[in-house]
Steps between C-alpha positions, in 0.01 A plus 500: 500500500784739583670435166174572316458834677864586430454432129176699496666798671798486263271490194297793636816705553627399156175613340496831683862580419455386140207734447688783670816454292321461166270798559767741623783374272796629700830315511574586861158376610556174311835452677344557842211266417742232382707533815185478710390181327848353539509573874147366554585185307818440699320563828217264404741224409703540819188513720360187333809296589475562873 
């Protein structure tokens, strides 16, 4: 159940940031969004192992 909620939250964040990046079309915003997704992904993977 926890893994399902984690995937749902990640997909929701991915959708929100995707819409934001493609509507605003700024390189710096895309870099920050990419870094955010990378950090969330790493944190999710590390939290799932413990």
